[in-house]
C-alpha positions as CSV (number, residue, x, y, z in Angstrom):
1,X,-27.6,-6.6,12.7
2,X,-28.4,-3.9,10.1
3,X,-25.6,-4.8,7.8
4,X,-27.0,-7.0,5.0
5,X,-25.5,-9.3,2.4
6,X,-26.3,-6.7,-0.2
7,X,-24.3,-4.1,1.8
8,X,-21.4,-6.5,2.0
9,X,-21.5,-7.1,-1.8
10,X,-21.4,-3.3,-2.3
11,X,-18.3,-3.1,-0.1
12,X,-16.6,-5.9,-2.1
13,X,-17.6,-4.1,-5.3
14,X,-16.1,-0.8,-4.0
15,X,-12.9,-2.7,-3.2
16,X,-12.9,-4.1,-6.7
17,X,-13.2,-0.6,-8.2
18,X,-10.3,0.6,-6.0
19,X,-8.1,-2.2,-7.1
20,X,-9.2,-1.8,-10.7
21,X,-8.3,1.9,-10.6
22,X,-4.9,1.1,-9.0
23,X,-4.3,-1.5,-11.8
24,X,-5.1,1.0,-14.6
25,X,-3.1,3.8,-12.8
26,X,-0.1,1.5,-12.4
27,X,-0.2,0.1,-16.0
28,X,-0.6,3.6,-17.4
29,X,2.4,4.9,-15.5
30,X,4.5,1.9,-16.7
31,X,3.4,2.6,-20.3
32,X,4.3,6.2,-20.0
33,X,7.7,5.2,-18.7
34,X,8.0,2.7,-21.6
35,X,11.1,0.5,-22.1
36,X,13.1,3.1,-20.2
37,X,11.9,1.5,-17.0
38,X,13.8,-1.7,-17.6
39,X,16.9,0.1,-18.8
40,X,16.8,2.3,-15.7
41,X,16.5,-0.8,-13.4
42,X,19.3,-2.7,-15.1
43,X,21.6,0.3,-15.7
44,X,21.5,2.3,-12.4
45,X,22.4,-0.4,-10.0
46,X,26.2,0.0,-9.9
47,X,26.2,-0.1,-6.1
48,X,23.7,-0.5,-3.4
49,X,23.1,3.2,-2.9
50,X,22.1,3.7,-6.6
51,X,20.2,0.4,-6.3
52,X,18.1,1.8,-3.5
53,X,17.4,5.0,-5.4
54,X,16.5,2.9,-8.5
55,X,14.2,0.6,-6.5
56,X,12.5,3.6,-4.9
57,X,12.0,5.4,-8.3
58,X,10.8,2.2,-10.1
59,X,8.2,1.4,-7.4
60,X,7.0,5.0,-7.4
61,X,6.5,4.8,-11.1
62,X,4.9,1.4,-11.1
63,X,3.0,2.0,-7.8
64,X,3.8,-1.6,-7.0
65,X,6.7,-2.9,-4.9
66,X,5.8,-6.4,-6.1
67,X,6.4,-5.4,-9.7
68,X,9.8,-4.0,-8.9
69,X,10.9,-7.0,-6.8
70,X,9.6,-9.5,-9.4
71,X,11.5,-7.6,-12.1
72,X,14.6,-7.6,-9.9
73,X,14.3,-11.4,-9.3
74,X,13.8,-11.9,-13.1
75,X,16.8,-9.8,-13.9
76,X,18.9,-11.8,-11.4
77,X,17.7,-15.0,-13.0
78,X,18.6,-13.7,-16.5
79,X,22.1,-12.5,-15.3
80,X,21.3,-8.8,-15.9
81,X,21.7,-8.1,-12.1
82,X,23.9,-9.7,-9.5
83,X,22.5,-10.8,-6.2
84,X,24.2,-7.9,-4.4
85,X,22.9,-5.3,-6.9
86,X,19.3,-6.7,-6.4
87,X,19.5,-6.2,-2.6
88,X,19.7,-2.4,-3.1
89,X,16.7,-2.5,-5.5
90,X,14.6,-4.5,-3.0
91,X,15.5,-2.1,-0.2
92,X,14.4,0.9,-2.4
93,X,11.2,-0.9,-3.4
94,X,10.3,-1.2,0.3
95,X,10.6,2.6,0.6
96,X,8.8,3.3,-2.6
97,X,5.8,1.2,-1.7
98,X,4.9,3.8,1.0
99,X,4.2,6.5,-1.7
100,X,0.8,5.0,-2.5
101,X,-0.2,5.0,1.2
102,X,0.9,8.7,1.4
103,X,-1.2,9.6,-1.7
104,X,-4.2,7.8,-0.2
105,X,-3.8,9.4,3.3
106,X,-3.2,12.9,2.0
107,X,-5.8,13.1,-0.7
108,X,-8.3,10.4,0.3
109,X,-8.8,11.5,3.9
110,X,-7.5,15.0,4.3
111,X,-9.5,16.5,1.4
112,X,-12.6,15.9,-0.7
113,X,-11.0,14.3,-3.7
114,X,-14.0,12.7,-5.3
115,X,-15.2,15.8,-7.3
116,X,-11.7,16.3,-8.5
117,X,-11.4,12.7,-9.5
118,X,-14.6,12.9,-11.5
119,X,-13.4,16.0,-13.2
120,X,-10.1,14.3,-14.0
121,X,-11.9,11.4,-15.6
122,X,-14.1,13.7,-17.6
123,X,-11.1,15.7,-18.8
124,X,-9.0,12.7,-19.9
125,X,-11.6,10.1,-20.9
126,X,-11.9,11.3,-24.5
127,X,-8.1,11.0,-24.9
128,X,-8.3,7.2,-24.3
129,X,-9.3,6.9,-27.9
130,X,-6.5,9.1,-29.2
131,X,-4.3,7.8,-32.0
132,X,-1.3,9.3,-30.2
133,X,0.0,6.4,-28.0
134,X,1.7,8.7,-25.4
135,X,-1.4,10.8,-25.0
136,X,-3.5,7.7,-24.7
137,X,-1.2,6.3,-22.0
138,X,-1.3,9.6,-20.0
139,X,-5.1,9.6,-20.3
140,X,-5.1,6.0,-19.0
141,X,-3.0,7.0,-16.0
142,X,-5.2,9.9,-15.1
143,X,-8.4,7.9,-15.5
144,X,-7.0,5.2,-13.3
145,X,-6.1,7.8,-10.7
146,X,-9.7,9.1,-10.7
147,X,-11.2,5.6,-10.5
148,X,-8.8,4.8,-7.6
149,X,-10.1,7.6,-5.4
150,X,-13.7,7.1,-6.4
151,X,-13.2,3.5,-5.3
152,X,-11.7,4.7,-2.0
153,X,-14.7,6.9,-1.4
154,X,-17.0,4.0,-2.1
155,X,-15.1,1.9,0.4
156,X,-15.4,4.6,3.0
157,X,-19.1,4.8,2.4
158,X,-19.5,1.0,2.2
159,X,-17.8,0.3,5.5
160,X,-20.6,-0.2,8.1
161,X,-21.0,2.5,10.7
162,X,-20.0,1.0,14.1
163,X,-22.5,3.2,15.9
164,X,-25.4,1.4,14.1
165,X,-23.6,-1.9,13.9
166,X,-21.9,-2.4,17.3
167,X,-21.6,-6.1,16.7
168,X,-18.6,-5.4,14.4
169,X,-16.7,-3.6,17.0
170,X,-17.5,-6.4,19.5
171,X,-16.1,-8.9,17.0
172,X,-12.8,-6.9,16.7
173,X,-12.7,-6.4,20.5
174,X,-12.2,-10.2,20.7
175,X,-8.7,-9.6,19.5
176,X,-7.9,-6.3,21.2
177,X,-7.7,-7.2,24.9
178,X,-4.5,-9.2,24.9
179,X,-2.0,-6.3,25.2
180,X,1.1,-6.9,23.1
181,X,-0.3,-10.2,21.9
182,X,-3.1,-8.3,20.1
183,X,-0.4,-6.5,18.0
184,X,1.0,-9.9,17.0
185,X,-2.5,-11.1,16.0
186,X,-3.1,-8.0,13.8
187,X,0.3,-8.6,12.2
188,X,-1.0,-12.0,11.1
189,X,-4.3,-10.4,10.0
190,X,-2.3,-7.8,7.9
191,X,-0.2,-10.6,6.3
192,X,-3.3,-12.7,5.4
193,X,-5.1,-9.6,4.0
194,X,-2.2,-9.0,1.7
195,X,-2.0,-12.6,0.6
196,X,-5.7,-12.6,-0.2
197,X,-5.6,-9.2,-2.1
198,X,-2.2,-9.8,-3.6
199,X,-1.5,-6.1,-3.2
200,X,0.1,-4.5,-0.1
201,X,-1.0,-1.1,-1.4
202,X,-4.7,-2.2,-1.5
203,X,-4.4,-3.9,1.9
204,X,-2.9,-0.7,3.3
205,X,-5.7,1.4,1.9
206,X,-8.2,-1.0,3.6
207,X,-6.3,-0.6,6.8
208,X,-6.4,3.2,6.5
209,X,-10.2,3.1,6.0
210,X,-10.6,0.9,9.1
211,X,-8.5,3.3,11.1
212,X,-10.3,6.4,9.7
213,X,-13.8,4.8,10.5
214,X,-12.8,3.9,14.0
215,X,-12.8,0.2,13.6
216,X,-9.3,-0.2,14.9
217,X,-6.9,1.9,16.9
218,X,-3.6,3.4,15.6
219,X,-1.4,0.7,17.3
220,X,-3.5,-2.1,15.7
221,X,-3.4,-0.4,12.3
222,X,0.4,-0.1,12.6
223,X,0.6,-3.8,13.4
224,X,-1.5,-4.6,10.3
225,X,0.8,-2.5,8.1
226,X,3.8,-4.5,9.5
227,X,2.0,-7.7,8.5
228,X,1.4,-6.3,5.1
229,X,5.1,-5.9,4.7
230,X,5.5,-9.6,5.2
231,X,2.6,-10.5,2.9
232,X,4.0,-8.5,0.0
233,X,7.1,-10.8,-0.2
234,X,5.1,-13.8,-1.2
235,X,4.7,-13.0,-5.0
236,X,8.5,-12.5,-5.5
237,X,9.2,-15.8,-3.7
238,X,6.7,-17.6,-5.9
239,X,8.2,-16.1,-9.0
240,X,11.7,-17.3,-7.9
241,X,10.6,-20.9,-7.5
242,X,11.2,-21.5,-11.2
243,X,14.4,-19.4,-11.2
244,X,18.0,-20.2,-10.6
245,X,19.8,-20.2,-7.3
246,X,20.6,-16.5,-7.5
247,X,17.0,-15.5,-8.2
248,X,15.9,-17.6,-5.2
249,X,18.6,-15.9,-3.0
250,X,17.2,-12.5,-4.1
251,X,13.6,-13.5,-3.2
252,X,14.7,-14.9,0.1
253,X,16.6,-11.7,0.9
254,X,13.4,-9.8,0.3
255,X,11.5,-12.0,2.8
256,X,14.3,-11.9,5.4
257,X,14.8,-8.2,5.0
258,X,11.2,-7.5,5.6
259,X,11.0,-10.0,8.5
260,X,13.9,-8.4,10.3
261,X,12.3,-5.0,9.8
262,X,9.0,-6.2,11.3
263,X,10.7,-7.9,14.2
264,X,12.8,-4.9,15.3
265,X,9.9,-2.5,14.8
266,X,7.7,-4.8,17.0
267,X,10.4,-4.6,19.6
268,X,10.4,-0.8,19.6
269,X,6.8,-0.2,18.5
270,X,5.6,1.7,21.6
271,X,8.4,4.3,21.7
272,X,8.2,4.7,17.9
273,X,4.4,5.3,18.0
274,X,4.9,8.0,20.7
275,X,7.6,9.7,18.5
276,X,5.2,9.6,15.5
277,X,2.4,11.0,17.6
278,X,4.6,14.0,18.7
279,X,5.7,14.6,15.1
280,X,2.1,14.5,13.7
281,X,0.8,16.8,16.4
282,X,3.5,19.3,15.8
283,X,2.8,19.5,12.1
284,X,-0.9,19.2,12.3
285,X,-3.4,22.1,12.3
286,X,-5.5,20.0,14.8
287,X,-3.0,18.8,17.4
288,X,-4.9,15.8,18.8
289,X,-3.0,12.7,19.9
290,X,-3.4,9.9,17.3
291,X,-3.2,7.4,20.1
292,X,-6.5,8.6,21.5
293,X,-9.9,7.3,20.5
294,X,-11.1,10.8,19.6
295,X,-12.9,10.9,16.2
296,X,-11.1,14.2,15.2
297,X,-7.7,12.3,15.6
298,X,-8.5,9.8,12.9
299,X,-7.5,11.8,9.8
300,X,-4.1,12.6,11.5
301,X,-3.7,8.9,12.4
302,X,-3.9,7.9,8.8
303,X,-0.9,10.2,8.1
304,X,0.9,8.6,11.1
305,X,0.9,5.2,9.3
């Protein structure tokens, strides 16, 4: 096998750069939002509809559904939110977490973002040392954005080519020949990947790279994303362990809500995938079925997730 330990360490380093960039990007966005983030979360949850909007907006700002759900659980524990109000926030957070995947799929695979990312870092790096805190926070956000996509490019380059390393594909093939059971296996793999990385956004990015490089098919990638929706609930449940009964109820709701979503999607996964395939083909400049193994279908397949 041509893939060496040094190559594997490079891939781990690339993943570290991606996660580091995501962390800086997320923290910068939160600093730009400032204390208004908490006031928005606690003040715009009068009913479940506004709660969903608030959860979506907060997750879009923080780039982390885990942050939003942990904040919601903490607010319930502190009595700032009721259990019913927190359910809307949690629902919205599950929608907002897809924004990161869309950013990665649109910019990371559909266009050459690395030169732009480098230019963004070069433009904003000097402002990291500004005495103006708002300007410094904006610079931190933009530098994090650049590092995130440079890390993604490193991951894409660090993933071994299956043509020169067929053993990798053979290893994955061990889990792909069981029909519907293979989807369940990859749901478990997606869950474990999120547990290890403690970030569903990072796990989704890795899944997108695996799909783009042809390691896995679109159905298996979709199954992994479903598993990542289960894995992302763990942090909030751990945070609720030291909370009161209402905080525990909010965290359990997050888990049960995501489990129900995964179960019904698994029940309807094949018709849903065909609908997604038709939609992507109709809106794509290269109408190739994302369910095929054609290399030209892979960029469109990342959008299908």
